[in-house]
RODO-2510 file (C-alpha; in nm, 4 decimals, decimal comma):
residues 471
     n   res          X          Y          Z
     1     x     8,8810    -8,8979    10,3153
     2     x     8,6811    -8,6147    10,1700
     3     x     8,8268    -8,3781     9,9133
     4     x     8,7290    -8,0363     9,7808
     5     x     8,4802    -7,8098     9,9539
     6     x     8,2262    -8,0812    10,0274
     7     x     8,0475    -8,0180    10,3571
     8     x     8,0385    -8,3210    10,5832
     9     x     7,8420    -8,3487    10,9062
    10     x     7,9646    -8,5252    11,2206
    11     x     7,8535    -8,5449    11,5814
    12     x     8,2084    -8,4703    11,6963
    13     x     8,5109    -8,3168    11,5252
    14     x     8,8461    -8,3587    11,6987
    15     x     9,1256    -8,1220    11,5936
    16     x     9,4590    -8,2875    11,6676
    17     x     9,5520    -8,6570    11,6584
    18     x     9,7914    -8,6822    11,9522
    19     x     9,7546    -8,8820    12,2772
    20     x     9,4520    -8,6715    12,3703
    21     x     9,2838    -8,6400    12,0334
    22     x     9,2855    -8,9912    11,8954
    23     x     9,1583    -9,1566    12,2197
    24     x     8,8827    -8,8924    12,2301
    25     x     8,7849    -8,9870    11,8757
    26     x     8,7859    -9,3590    11,9562
    27     x     8,5807    -9,3192    12,2735
    28     x     8,3262    -9,0954    12,1015
    29     x     8,2877    -9,3558    11,8276
    30     x     8,2482    -9,6331    12,0845
    31     x     7,9599    -9,4342    12,2302
    32     x     7,7797    -9,4309    11,8970
    33     x     7,8766    -9,0849    11,7745
    34     x     7,9958    -9,0064    11,4235
    35     x     8,3493    -8,8703    11,4481
    36     x     8,5998    -8,6850    11,2329
    37     x     8,9638    -8,6434    11,3320
    38     x     9,1669    -8,3625    11,1768
    39     x     9,5465    -8,3976    11,1912
    40     x     9,7913    -8,1736    11,0078
    41     x    10,1161    -8,3658    11,0510
    42     x    10,1372    -8,7098    11,2154
    43     x     9,8820    -8,9298    11,3868
    44     x    10,0051    -8,9849    11,7398
    45     x    10,1150    -8,6240    11,7763
    46     x    10,4379    -8,5179    11,9417
    47     x    10,4176    -8,7974    12,1983
    48     x    10,4395    -9,0917    11,9616
    49     x    10,6457    -8,9220    11,6921
    50     x    10,8866    -8,6889    11,8718
    51     x    10,8285    -8,7217    12,2444
    52     x    10,7294    -8,9893    12,4932
    53     x    10,7877    -9,3002    12,2867
    54     x    11,1050    -9,2345    12,0821
    55     x    11,2781    -9,0725    12,3791
    56     x    11,2077    -9,3784    12,5938
    57     x    11,3534    -9,5970    12,3194
    58     x    11,6705    -9,3856    12,3240
    59     x    11,6902    -9,3893    12,7026
    60     x    11,6551    -9,7667    12,7064
    61     x    11,9417    -9,7937    12,4563
    62     x    12,1565    -9,5802    12,6877
    63     x    12,0561    -9,7987    12,9828
    64     x    12,1567   -10,1134    12,7933
    65     x    12,4878    -9,9484    12,7032
    66     x    12,5575    -9,8689    13,0666
    67     x    12,4561   -10,2182    13,1758
    68     x    12,6977   -10,3618    12,9195
    69     x    12,9806   -10,1830    13,0989
    70     x    12,8994   -10,3883    13,4084
    71     x    12,8557   -10,7287    13,2438
    72     x    13,1420   -10,8805    13,4405
    73     x    12,9607   -10,7967    13,7629
    74     x    12,6919   -11,0429    13,6502
    75     x    12,9320   -11,3108    13,5325
    76     x    12,9082   -11,2223    13,1639
    77     x    13,2267   -11,1749    12,9605
    78     x    13,2305   -10,9902    12,6289
    79     x    13,4249   -10,7228    12,4483
    80     x    13,4300   -10,3528    12,5375
    81     x    13,0887   -10,2049    12,4473
    82     x    13,0624    -9,9065    12,2155
    83     x    12,7685    -9,6742    12,1569
    84     x    12,6250    -9,6377    11,8053
    85     x    12,3984    -9,3347    11,8353
    86     x    12,2896    -9,3582    11,4714
    87     x    12,1591    -9,7100    11,5312
    88     x    11,9932    -9,5966    11,8532
    89     x    11,8150    -9,3184    11,6665
    90     x    11,7174    -9,5570    11,3861
    91     x    11,5640    -9,7979    11,6356
    92     x    11,3732    -9,5165    11,8081
    93     x    11,2252    -9,4087    11,4739
    94     x    11,1227    -9,7688    11,3984
    95     x    10,9495    -9,7942    11,7361
    96     x    10,7656    -9,4678    11,6679
    97     x    10,6595    -9,5742    11,3180
    98     x    10,5221    -9,9042    11,4448
    99     x    10,2946    -9,7289    11,6919
   100     x    10,1741    -9,4540    11,4565
   101     x    10,0904    -9,7184    11,1968
   102     x     9,8846    -9,8889    11,4658
   103     x     9,6850    -9,5701    11,5231
   104     x     9,5842    -9,5620    11,1561
   105     x     9,4436    -9,9118    11,2018
   106     x     9,2601    -9,8049    11,5162
   107     x     9,0967    -9,5163    11,3310
   108     x     8,9733    -9,7513    11,0606
   109     x     8,8579   -10,0116    11,3113
   110     x     8,6587    -9,7513    11,5053
   111     x     8,5109    -9,5894    11,1927
   112     x     8,6736    -9,2528    11,2590
   113     x     8,7047    -9,0399    10,9448
   114     x     9,0513    -8,8862    10,9295
   115     x     9,1162    -8,5592    10,7474
   116     x     9,4749    -8,4795    10,6566
   117     x     9,5020    -8,1061    10,7123
   118     x     9,4963    -7,8158    10,9547
   119     x     9,1633    -7,7551    11,1252
   120     x     9,0301    -7,4232    11,2497
   121     x     8,7006    -7,2907    11,3805
   122     x     8,5059    -7,1100    11,1097
   123     x     8,1913    -7,0099    11,2935
   124     x     7,9556    -7,1923    11,5312
   125     x     7,9625    -7,5648    11,4625
   126     x     8,1925    -7,5280    11,1627
   127     x     8,5504    -7,6493    11,1100
   128     x     8,7526    -7,5602    10,8025
   129     x     9,0246    -7,8058    10,7023
   130     x     9,3121    -7,6820    10,4865
   131     x     9,6245    -7,8450    10,3483
   132     x     9,9091    -7,6494    10,1855
   133     x     9,6840    -7,3452    10,1497
   134     x     9,4052    -7,5361     9,9757
   135     x     9,0665    -7,6271    10,1192
   136     x     9,0257    -7,9956    10,2061
   137     x     8,6788    -7,9924    10,3619
   138     x     8,4220    -7,7904    10,5534
   139     x     8,2861    -7,9886    10,8460
   140     x     7,9707    -7,9175    11,0415
   141     x     7,9289    -8,0464    11,3951
   142     x     7,7702    -7,9776    11,7311
   143     x     8,0850    -8,0640    11,9259
   144     x     8,4492    -7,9734    11,8707
   145     x     8,7403    -8,1016    12,0767
   146     x     9,0578    -7,8957    12,0479
   147     x     9,3609    -8,1197    12,1021
   148     x     9,6399    -7,9363    11,9224
   149     x     9,9048    -7,9867    12,1899
   150     x    10,2055    -7,7660    12,2498
   151     x    10,5564    -7,6898    12,1277
   152     x    10,8894    -7,6091    12,2979
   153     x    10,9147    -7,2632    12,4480
   154     x    11,1904    -7,0270    12,3385
   155     x    11,3249    -6,7301    12,5321
   156     x    11,4805    -6,4076    12,4029
   157     x    11,8429    -6,4772    12,3202
   158     x    11,7852    -6,8528    12,3561
   159     x    11,6389    -6,9517    12,0218
   160     x    11,6993    -7,2962    11,8767
   161     x    11,8633    -7,3122    11,5344
   162     x    11,8385    -7,6906    11,4874
   163     x    12,2150    -7,7135    11,4461
   164     x    12,4068    -7,6119    11,7549
   165     x    12,1091    -7,5136    11,9687
   166     x    11,8523    -7,7907    11,9949
   167     x    11,4990    -7,8479    12,1049
   168     x    11,4099    -8,2002    12,2172
   169     x    11,3335    -8,2920    11,8554
   170     x    11,6880    -8,2221    11,7347
   171     x    11,8306    -8,3829    12,0493
   172     x    11,6775    -8,7172    11,9544
   173     x    11,7964    -8,7092    11,5917
   174     x    12,1737    -8,6703    11,6223
   175     x    12,4335    -8,8779    11,4370
   176     x    12,7185    -8,7902    11,6753
   177     x    12,7544    -8,7578    12,0507
   178     x    12,8755    -8,4052    12,1375
   179     x    13,1827    -8,3799    12,3561
   180     x    13,0010    -8,1292    12,5772
   181     x    12,6360    -8,0344    12,6136
   182     x    12,4584    -7,7580    12,8032
   183     x    12,0997    -7,8399    12,9010
   184     x    11,8909    -7,5351    12,9913
   185     x    11,6091    -7,6446    13,2213
   186     x    11,5923    -7,9343    13,4666
   187     x    11,2381    -8,0556    13,4212
   188     x    11,1601    -8,4052    13,2956
   189     x    11,2697    -8,3388    12,9349
   190     x    11,5933    -8,1674    13,0325
   191     x    11,6913    -8,4350    13,2840
   192     x    11,6087    -8,7194    13,0470
   193     x    11,8403    -8,5834    12,7783
   194     x    12,1049    -8,4917    13,0358
   195     x    12,0934    -8,8570    13,1435
   196     x    12,1007    -8,9895    12,7867
   197     x    12,3970    -8,7866    12,6641
   198     x    12,5863    -8,8278    12,9894
   199     x    12,5479    -9,2050    12,9578
   200     x    12,6882    -9,1864    12,6039
   201     x    12,9931    -8,9902    12,7169
   202     x    12,9071    -8,6193    12,6864
   203     x    13,0311    -8,3721    12,9450
   204     x    12,6891    -8,2408    13,0535
   205     x    12,6042    -7,9184    13,2375
   206     x    12,2491    -7,8406    13,3530
   207     x    12,1288    -7,4870    13,4306
   208     x    11,8049    -7,4333    13,6235
   209     x    11,6487    -7,0928    13,6988
   210     x    11,4786    -7,2115    14,0181
   211     x    11,6646    -7,2986    14,3393
   212     x    11,5897    -7,6716    14,3099
   213     x    11,6849    -7,9115    14,0328
   214     x    11,3674    -8,0935    13,9215
   215     x    11,1591    -7,8145    14,0770
   216     x    10,8252    -7,9981    14,0752
   217     x    10,9619    -8,3008    14,2598
   218     x    10,9967    -8,3619    14,6323
   219     x    11,3213    -8,2007    14,7551
   220     x    11,4464    -8,5292    14,8982
   221     x    11,4079    -8,7022    14,5617
   222     x    11,5824    -8,4141    14,3873
   223     x    11,8780    -8,4492    14,6254
   224     x    11,9146    -8,8194    14,5409
   225     x    11,9150    -8,7507    14,1676
   226     x    12,1605    -8,4612    14,1901
   227     x    12,4081    -8,6697    14,3925
   228     x    12,3737    -8,9575    14,1460
   229     x    12,4273    -8,7357    13,8414
   230     x    12,7240    -8,5571    13,9999
   231     x    12,8914    -8,8960    14,0516
   232     x    12,8451    -8,9510    13,6772
   233     x    13,0169    -8,6214    13,6012
   234     x    12,7161    -8,3969    13,5400
   235     x    12,7514    -8,0352    13,6594
   236     x    12,4526    -7,8429    13,7979
   237     x    12,3873    -7,4704    13,8314
   238     x    12,0629    -7,4087    14,0200
   239     x    11,9233    -7,0587    14,0782
   240     x    12,0986    -6,9628    13,7553
   241     x    11,9984    -6,8441    13,4106
   242     x    12,1534    -6,8308    13,0659
   243     x    12,1438    -6,4670    12,9600
   244     x    12,2463    -6,5279    12,6011
   245     x    12,4208    -6,7669    12,3624
   246     x    12,6998    -6,6794    12,1223
   247     x    12,8210    -6,8887    11,8327
   248     x    13,1922    -6,9739    11,8430
   249     x    13,4201    -7,1354    11,5858
   250     x    13,3163    -7,4884    11,6850
   251     x    13,0299    -7,4583    11,9294
   252     x    12,8450    -7,2170    12,1558
   253     x    12,9378    -6,9860    12,4413
   254     x    12,6767    -6,9482    12,7131
   255     x    12,6785    -6,6590    12,9565
   256     x    12,5442    -6,7934    13,2866
   257     x    12,4205    -6,5642    13,5601
   258     x    12,4389    -6,7293    13,9044
   259     x    12,1731    -6,5617    14,1182
   260     x    12,2969    -6,2128    14,1984
   261     x    12,6585    -6,3022    14,1242
   262     x    12,8522    -6,2015    13,8157
   263     x    12,8105    -6,3925    13,4934
   264     x    13,0466    -6,6701    13,3908
   265     x    13,1065    -6,7991    13,0393
   266     x    13,0814    -7,1654    12,9441
   267     x    13,1972    -7,3018    12,6085
   268     x    13,0172    -7,6160    12,4895
   269     x    12,9754    -7,8049    12,1653
   270     x    12,5957    -7,8014    12,1742
   271     x    12,3056    -7,6561    12,3731
   272     x    11,9676    -7,8124    12,4376
   273     x    11,6730    -7,5948    12,5422
   274     x    11,4179    -7,7465    12,7794
   275     x    11,2531    -7,4355    12,9236
   276     x    10,8915    -7,5429    12,8998
   277     x    10,6219    -7,5463    12,6353
   278     x    10,3540    -7,3197    12,4905
   279     x    10,0127    -7,4294    12,3698
   280     x     9,9386    -7,4365    11,9969
   281     x     9,6567    -7,1826    12,0027
   282     x     9,7539    -6,9923    11,6884
   283     x     9,5498    -7,0282    11,3721
   284     x     9,2642    -7,2145    11,5395
   285     x     9,0099    -6,9422    11,4675
   286     x     8,9583    -6,8621    11,8344
   287     x     8,9251    -6,4902    11,7617
   288     x     8,5646    -6,3786    11,7867
   289     x     8,4691    -6,6801    11,9974
   290     x     8,4146    -6,7064    12,3721
   291     x     8,7186    -6,9339    12,4049
   292     x     8,9545    -6,7754    12,6587
   293     x     9,3311    -6,8069    12,6198
   294     x     9,5385    -6,7530    12,9335
   295     x     9,8978    -6,6888    12,8258
   296     x     9,9616    -7,0065    12,6282
   297     x     9,6727    -7,2359    12,7114
   298     x     9,2974    -7,2534    12,6632
   299     x     9,0886    -7,2078    12,9774
   300     x     8,8365    -7,4835    13,0545
   301     x     8,6111    -7,5882    13,3388
   302     x     8,6347    -7,9240    13,5179
   303     x     8,4595    -8,0945    13,2234
   304     x     8,7075    -7,9558    12,9659
   305     x     8,4439    -7,7147    12,8313
   306     x     8,5600    -7,3755    12,7049
   307     x     8,3553    -7,0575    12,7141
   308     x     8,2257    -7,1345    12,3642
   309     x     7,9213    -7,3610    12,3480
   310     x     8,0128    -7,7076    12,2188
   311     x     8,3901    -7,6439    12,2144
   312     x     8,6197    -7,8451    12,4417
   313     x     8,9968    -7,8283    12,4952
   314     x     9,2184    -8,1073    12,6262
   315     x     9,5795    -8,2046    12,6846
   316     x     9,8747    -7,9679    12,6714
   317     x     9,6560    -7,7061    12,5046
   318     x     9,4461    -7,6924    12,8217
   319     x     9,7425    -7,6362    13,0538
   320     x     9,9406    -7,8296    13,3140
   321     x    10,0263    -8,0920    13,4048
   322     x    10,1710    -8,1425    13,0574
   323     x    10,1502    -8,5208    13,0440
   324     x    10,0349    -8,7550    12,7687
   325     x     9,8328    -8,9749    13,0043
   326     x     9,6532    -8,6677    13,1371
   327     x     9,5633    -8,5748    12,7771
   328     x     9,4314    -8,9257    12,7103
   329     x     9,2014    -8,9242    13,0111
   330     x     9,0815    -8,5728    12,9329
   331     x     8,9991    -8,6772    12,5783
   332     x     8,7960    -8,9719    12,7027
   333     x     8,6182    -8,7570    12,9610
   334     x     8,5297    -8,4966    12,6978
   335     x     8,3877    -8,7670    12,4696
   336     x     8,1815    -8,9134    12,7522
   337     x     8,0568    -8,5692    12,8513
   338     x     7,9466    -8,5028    12,4930
   339     x     7,7697    -8,8398    12,4822
   340     x     7,5830    -8,7543    12,8022
   341     x     7,7101    -9,0407    13,0153
   342     x     7,5863    -9,0130    13,3751
   343     x     7,7910    -9,0154    13,6967
   344     x     8,1114    -8,8840    13,5435
   345     x     8,4012    -8,7780    13,7640
   346     x     8,6268    -8,4858    13,6801
   347     x     9,0011    -8,5429    13,6747
   348     x     9,1937    -8,4420    13,9862
   349     x     9,5449    -8,3164    13,9148
   350     x     9,6561    -8,4491    14,2540
   351     x     9,5878    -8,8022    14,1330
   352     x     9,7849    -8,7797    13,8110
   353     x    10,1275    -8,9456    13,8392
   354     x    10,4332    -8,7920    13,6776
   355     x    10,7329    -8,9875    13,5525
   356     x    11,0849    -8,8943    13,4453
   357     x    11,2749    -9,1683    13,2645
   358     x    11,6309    -9,0639    13,3380
   359     x    11,8701    -9,3067    13,5080
   360     x    11,7632    -9,3695    13,7816
   361     x    11,3952    -9,3118    13,7128
   362     x    11,1708    -9,0732    13,9041
   363     x    10,7980    -9,1121    13,9713
   364     x    10,5646    -8,9090    14,1872
   365     x    10,1994    -8,8486    14,2634
   366     x    10,0152    -8,6141    14,4963
   367     x    10,1689    -8,3643    14,7366
   368     x    10,5380    -8,3227    14,8076
   369     x    10,6391    -8,3115    15,1729
   370     x    10,6696    -7,9315    15,1563
   371     x    10,3232    -7,8906    15,0017
   372     x    10,1706    -8,1381    15,2458
   373     x    10,3097    -7,9384    15,5397
   374     x    10,1518    -7,6235    15,3953
   375     x     9,8078    -7,7821    15,4396
   376     x     9,8549    -7,7749    15,8168
   377     x     9,7806    -8,1441    15,8547
   378     x     9,9671    -8,3728    16,0899
   379     x    10,1728    -8,6026    15,8687
   380     x    10,3116    -8,9535    15,8743
   381     x    10,6015    -8,9975    15,6333
   382     x    10,7639    -9,3272    15,5443
   383     x    11,0924    -9,3856    15,3617
   384     x    11,2520    -9,7053    15,2402
   385     x    11,5823    -9,7367    15,0514
   386     x    11,6204    -9,9832    14,7658
   387     x    11,9392   -10,1070    14,9324
   388     x    11,7057   -10,2867    15,1738
   389     x    11,5129   -10,4610    14,8950
   390     x    11,6216   -10,8113    14,7941
   391     x    11,5124   -10,7870    14,4310
   392     x    11,6939   -10,4555    14,3832
   393     x    12,0140   -10,5980    14,5285
   394     x    11,9865   -10,9100    14,3100
   395     x    11,9490   -10,6860    14,0030
   396     x    12,2361   -10,4607    14,1080
   397     x    11,9913   -10,1661    14,1014
   398     x    11,9759   -10,0483    14,4609
   399     x    12,0400    -9,6747    14,4217
   400     x    11,7237    -9,4924    14,5242
   401     x    11,4343    -9,4776    14,7655
   402     x    11,0586    -9,4590    14,8063
   403     x    10,8736    -9,2038    15,0166
   404     x    10,5060    -9,2093    15,1116
   405     x    10,3112    -8,9290    15,2813
   406     x     9,9909    -8,9769    15,4836
   407     x     9,7471    -8,7734    15,6866
   408     x     9,8323    -8,8939    16,0367
   409     x     9,4717    -8,8736    16,1595
   410     x     9,2754    -9,0187    15,8675
   411     x     9,5369    -9,2361    15,6954
   412     x     9,4640    -9,0656    15,3617
   413     x     9,7411    -9,1075    15,1068
   414     x     9,8620    -8,7551    15,0289
   415     x    10,1572    -8,8343    14,8062
   416     x    10,4291    -9,0747    14,7027
   417     x    10,7737    -8,9974    14,5622
   418     x    11,0165    -9,2478    14,4188
   419     x    11,3603    -9,2603    14,2646
   420     x    11,5256    -9,5760    14,1402
   421     x    11,5133    -9,8530    13,8845
   422     x    11,1599    -9,9320    13,7646
   423     x    10,9766    -9,6799    13,9824
   424     x    10,7738    -9,5538    13,6850
   425     x    10,5977    -9,8909    13,6991
   426     x    10,5517    -9,8827    14,0775
   427     x    10,3750    -9,5472    14,1042
   428     x    10,0547    -9,6922    13,9566
   429     x    10,0040    -9,8796    14,2846
   430     x     9,9596    -9,5479    14,4632
   431     x     9,7529    -9,4058    14,1770
   432     x     9,5018    -9,6893    14,2182
   433     x     9,5092    -9,6565    14,5967
   434     x     9,4335    -9,2847    14,5809
   435     x     9,1537    -9,3367    14,3284
   436     x     8,9970    -9,5976    14,5571
   437     x     9,0495    -9,3660    14,8553
   438     x     9,2457    -9,6364    15,0314
   439     x     9,4135    -9,5550    15,3622
   440     x     9,7356    -9,6817    15,5150
   441     x     9,5400    -9,9772    15,6581
   442     x     9,4492   -10,1181    15,3155
   443     x     9,8036   -10,0699    15,1873
   444     x     9,9629   -10,2225    15,4956
   445     x     9,7387   -10,5285    15,4780
   446     x     9,7838   -10,5826    15,1051
   447     x    10,0152   -10,8742    15,0255
   448     x    10,3042   -10,7737    14,7982
   449     x    10,4829   -11,0599    14,6165
   450     x    10,8395   -11,1522    14,7066
   451     x    11,0920   -11,0843    14,5707
   452     x    10,9802   -10,7709    14,3878
   453     x    11,0697   -10,4035    14,3823
   454     x    10,7130   -10,3314    14,4923
   455     x    10,7970   -10,4619    14,8391
   456     x    10,9959   -10,1414    14,8906
   457     x    10,6727    -9,9480    14,8437
   458     x    10,5021   -10,1656    15,1030
   459     x    10,7898   -10,1126    15,3441
   460     x    10,7741    -9,7339    15,3031
   461     x    10,4073    -9,7433    15,4060
   462     x    10,4926    -9,9600    15,7059
   463     x    10,7805    -9,7286    15,8000
   464     x    10,5475    -9,4277    15,8033
   465     x    10,3619    -9,5928    16,0903
   466     x    10,6628    -9,7422    16,2684
   467     x    10,6152   -10,0966    16,1426
   468     x    10,8871   -10,1443    15,8793
   469     x    11,0585   -10,4829    15,8871
   470     x    11,3732   -10,4420    15,6803
   471     x    11,5074   -10,1039    15,7823
***
């Protein structure tokens, strides 16, 4: 690591060491470029430290806790299970630390120079790195990749205080399970924490401003999840907003406006805000450059290039979909573009799968049924319930379904939507199929092993064309 005002030259400087930035740095190094990575807080970014990974560790703990309640169903006898949220949190932090430590090793292995500090553009081809108000280094380069990610959005009257009103970060660091919890927003983050705290015994209420819970998902999948959560005691208010929050003696009072109806008050112990994210564009030195910022994200072309020569933007900073795996692939594409690799393919949003790790899980890729109908194409739609799958029944995990959508004339896979145990692992089958431009014929003639959950995917394809065997 360089110190002082020494000027160091690199082929590529990456600002941000999250799931987009550090893979970009590795790939650029693999291609023979000299690379510097500037990270102000933690290698691994939000994803590894406060997002994807630690939340999945917590959700798995909750899943194990729920499974323990049904041990007798599997012929296992033990005492009454109890949830130790402090131990769950401790384990999630250990999982996170293990992975971030691994990234440090990867940087060393790939000869990436890491600068501990905040990076900002300081003129063409120049990046200033500062730490605690002091200069760390001045870097010169021909190529800059902005990968600074995003942070939770706040709304007027709905500001987190870290105590009674949480963002996702506070939600994953609690030492006690609240008796009641209001989750504002029913996207992936909101539904994952609604699932987690509901599984641990909280009385959970979810408020969503749009008419559909899980608004980006297929409506049929949303219906399955809502019915499942209601059975678990979760309350939903769709087409509703929280106008403001008031602190009470022991918790918070939320004023909820239901469409055009009058407001109602709800008293809860804690509130979690999951109302979206905003890109970290501040302080990057974008003023005076040709980099365009649209609301909260940096505008790029299909190759992740901004309006400023030699400056790229990737991941959450570059807009939706806000997914770690999208950031990773964008980082790699940017590095390969800089290196001049031929025959590159831009990333199609329609081929990026999305996953929500609540219980049961949700996974989707491509067009929903509603969006597919808007294209005017003739459709073939197949559905298969997990209750018809032998492996799911053997596991006692048969709540859910798979849905596949095809162009009736060409057999093109337009989308797939899944809810149930393990579906976040199954969606990759459709991701590969779409990338290979496979049709229903290739999927129907592929041999799926028995007994597996993946057979349900095969059956949904068969059902779309009237050939299902087990339904």
